[in-house]
N, C-alpha and C positions, 0 to 999 in steps of 0.2 A: 324162723325158717331160715336156714342156710343150705346152699347147694354146692355140691363138689363138682366144679365145672372145669373141663379141660380147655384152656385158652392157648391157642396155637400161635398167635400173632405176637407174642412177646412183650416186654416192657423195657427193653434194653435201648441204647441210644438210637440204634437204628430203627426200632419201633416208634420212638417219639419223633424222628424225622418224618416217618411215613405219616404219622397221625396229624403232623403239621400240613403235609400236602393234602391228606383227606379232609381236614378242616377247610382249606382252601377251595377244594373242589366242590364241596356241598354247602359252603357258607351262604350263597344266594337263595337257595331253596329253603334252608332252615331259617334265615333271616324273614323270609316272606311268611313262613308258618308262625314263627314267634310274634310276628306283627299283628296277626289275627288274635293273639291271645291278650297282648299287652297294648300299651304299657300299664303296669300294675299301679304304678305311684305310690308304691309301699309294699309292705308284706314280705314274704320270704319265698325265694325260689331255689330249688335244689336241682343240680344237674348230676344225673347218676352215670357212672362210668366215665367220670370227667376226664381221665387220662392226664396229659400235661396242661389242661385247663383252657384250651382254645375254645370250646364249646361253652364253658362257664363264663368266659368273658362276653361271648356274644349273647348268651342269656342275660347277663347284667345290662349289657348296652341296650338291648332292645326291650326287655320287659321293665327295667327301671325299678326293681324292688328295692326295699329298705335293706334287705340282706340277701346276699347270694352265696351259696354253698355248693362246693364240688366235692362229690364222693367217689373214692375209687378204691378197690381192693389193694391195689399195687402202691405200696409204700414209696417206691422208687419213682413212680409217675407222679404221685402226689408231691414229693420233694421237688421234682422239676417245675410242677406248677406253681408252688410256693415261691421258687427262686426267681420265676419270671413274671409272676402275677403283678398287676399294676391296680391301684385302686383298692376298694374295700371288699375284696372276693376272698372268702375264706375256703380252705381245703381240708378234708378229713379222709384219713385212711381207714376204710372199713369196707367189709364185704357187703356189696350192694344187694344180696339177697337175704342178708341177716338183719332182721328187725327185732326190737325197735332200733331206729337209727339214732346215732348219739347226738342228734340235733332236734329241735321242735317241729311239729308238723308244718307243712309248707302250703302255700297258695297255689304253687305250680311246682310239679315234678317233671323235668324234662329227661327224656331218654332217646338216644340215637345210636343205632349200631351196637346195641347191648344184648336184646333178646335173642338175637342170632346166635350168641355164643353160650346160652344157658339151656341146660337140659330139661328144665321145668318151667317154661315161659308162662304158663297159666298161673302157676303158684307165685311166680315173682310178680305178675301184674296184681294179683289179688293182694300181695303183701304190700306193694307200693301204694296201693289205694288207702292203705291204713296209714300212710305217711303224709296223707293230705288233710288239710283242715276241712271243715264242713264247707261244701261248695268249691273246694279246690280242684284243680284241673291237672289230669295226667296228659302229658304231650309226648306222643311216640313217633319215631321215624324209623322204618326199617325197609330193606330192600325187598321189593316184590319181583324184580326181574334185572338181569344184566345180560345184555346181548350185543354181539359184534359178528359180522361176517368174516372177520380175520380169524385164521385157523389157530393161531397161537393163543388169542383170547379164549377161544371156545374150549381149547384143551385145559387152559388154566382154570376156567370156571367150572368145568367138569370135575377136575380133581379137587378143587376146594369143596364143592358140594358133596362129594364122595366122603372126604376127610371129615367133614362136619357130621354128616350122617353116621359115621362110625362112631363118633362121640355123642351120639343122641341129640345133636343140634340141627336146626334147619336154616339153611342158607338163605332162602327166600321166606323167611318168616312173616315179611311185610303182607303177604296174602292171608295170614291168620289174624291180624291185628284185630279186625272188627269182632270176630268170633271170641277172641281171647278177652277182649275188653268187656264184651257184653256178658261173657261167663263170669267175670270178676264183679258182676252187678253194677257196672259203670254205664252211664248214659252217653252216648256219643254226640258230641255237639258239632263236630266238623271231621269230615272224612274225605280224603282225595288221594289220588295217585299222581304225584308230579312227574311228568315226563321230562327226564333230564338228558341233555346231549353233552357228554363229557369228553373233552380233549383226549384222544388216544396217547399221544406222547406222555400226558400226566398220568392217565390211568396204567399205562405201561410201566412207568417208574415206580408207582405205588405197588402194583402187583409184583414186579421183580424184587422189591424190598421184602414183600411178604415171603416170596419163595425163600429168600435168603435167611429168613427167621424159621420156617417150618420144614425145610427140605430135610432136616435131621430127625423130624418127628418119627417116633417108632411106626406108626402106621404107614406113613409114607416110605420108610426104608424097607419095610416088609412087603409092600403091595406094589411098589413102582420101582422101575429100573432107574438108578441114578442118572444114567446118561440121558434118559428122557426127560426127566426133570430138568436137567441142565441145559437141554436143547429149548425147552419152554423158557427158562430163564434168559438164555441168549437171545431168543426171538424177542421177548419183551425189551430186552436191553437196546436192540436194534431200532425198535420203535420209539422208544424213549429217546434215544440219541438223534432220530431224525433220519437215521440209514435206511429206514424202510417206512413206507407210509402205511397208514390204516386209517379207516373212517372213524368218526367219533362213537364212543360206547353209549348205547341206549339204555339208560337206567330208569326203572320205574321205582319210585320212593313212595311207599304208602305212608300216609301221614294222617295221625289220628289226635283229636282233642277229645278227651272224655272227663266227665265230672262224676263225683260221687254223690 
């Protein structure tokens, strides 16, 4: 199975910087989730959509498998991951929706912020379950909600949701994780929605980086006035710099551990 997916968030240097900030923001909640799964004390763990490898290293550190492998479609991001990796982490450039993977089955397959960018999430989960060893676990984290009373954040989230819907994707795919996992024949052994309070300056910086990546997307250019997008970017930059205050962003992260 391979999907033709439109990824608007880029794999350039700016995108890599954003992924570093994103990894910092969500590290505590991911670490707590992985701690429920491991340590493995051996076996193999795969990090799908690994990007520059920050989550892969976290998977290695918490799960302590004998082998840790990050897989990402972007050869550019995989090269970055290899260049900065420490320890015995491997990275493979491969379409995460195309099976079989060029690695053996895993005891744990970890996925964060990936299903939201896929147009056929049910097919992806069903395929990923085939990458598990017998008794292996699929660990999923996806956004179920992002809320802020600040107007510039609200406008940003509305546009991202609209853009993703245009490309057949679901911004808040976290709300569907339970049904998608069950539909793939997986048994859910842990499910929760982590309530996260994320610093507004950090999230504003991440979102402004996103805008600089996708503001030239054909959908955005044909459906939104450039000055309106620039105004959102400027507003986020003001919050990121501390020139304007904003309350923390309330994020609901749906976390699922399922086994085949």
